[in-house]
C-alpha positions in Angstrom: -47.0 15.8 -40.7 -45.0 13.2 -39.0 -42.9 14.0 -36.0 -39.4 12.5 -35.6 -39.1 10.4 -32.5 -36.1 11.1 -30.4 -34.5 7.9 -29.1 -34.5 8.1 -25.3 -32.3 6.2 -22.8 -33.5 5.9 -19.3 -36.2 8.6 -20.1 -33.6 11.1 -21.3 -32.3 12.1 -24.7 -29.4 9.9 -25.7 -26.8 12.7 -25.7 -27.5 13.7 -22.1 -26.2 10.4 -20.6 -22.8 10.6 -22.5 -21.3 13.5 -20.4 -21.8 11.8 -17.0 -20.5 8.5 -18.3 -17.4 10.3 -19.7 -16.8 12.2 -16.5 -17.1 9.0 -14.4 -14.7 7.2 -16.7 -12.1 10.0 -16.6 -12.4 10.1 -12.8 -11.7 6.4 -12.5 -8.7 6.6 -14.9 -7.3 9.6 -13.0 -7.6 7.9 -9.6 -6.0 4.8 -11.0 -3.1 6.8 -12.4 -2.6 8.7 -9.1 -2.6 5.5 -7.1 -0.1 3.9 -9.5 2.2 6.9 -9.4 2.2 7.1 -5.6 3.0 3.3 -5.4 5.8 3.7 -7.9 7.3 6.7 -6.1 7.2 4.8 -2.7 8.8 1.8 -4.2 11.6 3.8 -5.9 12.2 5.7 -2.6 12.6 2.4 -0.7 14.8 0.6 -3.3 17.3 3.4 -4.1 19.2 5.2 -1.4 19.3 8.9 -1.8 22.3 9.8 -4.0 22.4 13.5 -3.0 23.2 12.7 0.7 26.7 11.4 0.0 27.7 14.0 -2.6 27.5 17.1 -0.4 29.5 15.4 2.4 32.3 14.6 -0.1 32.1 18.2 -1.4 32.3 19.6 2.2 35.3 17.4 2.9 37.1 18.7 -0.2 36.2 22.3 0.7 37.4 21.8 4.2 40.6 20.3 3.0 41.2 23.2 0.6 40.5 25.7 3.3 42.8 24.0 5.8 45.6 23.9 3.2 45.1 27.6 2.5 45.3 28.4 6.2 48.4 26.4 6.7 50.1 28.1 3.7 49.1 31.6 4.9 50.4 30.8 8.4 53.7 29.5 7.0 54.1 32.7 4.9 53.4 34.9 8.0 55.9 33.0 10.1 58.5 33.3 7.3 57.9 37.1 7.0 58.0 37.5 10.8 61.2 35.5 11.0 62.9 37.6 8.3 61.8 41.0 9.8 62.8 40.0 13.4 66.1 38.5 12.4 
């Protein structure tokens, strides 16, 4: 009976070297992607001013104006009621 010869690479069966090569390749690709993402995020943060910082200030101004107007109207109503009841 003849035995089948298993092809060996570096003294190991050919299938055993595939997993480490695949893992190494995936690690290299993942590192490259992470570095690229970080650089892109840094670049976008430097180029574009934050949009959210101006919006809350404008909203606070509108809220403050509305509150001020409501206070003035309520004070005017109180003064007119006090003037009518005293006079």
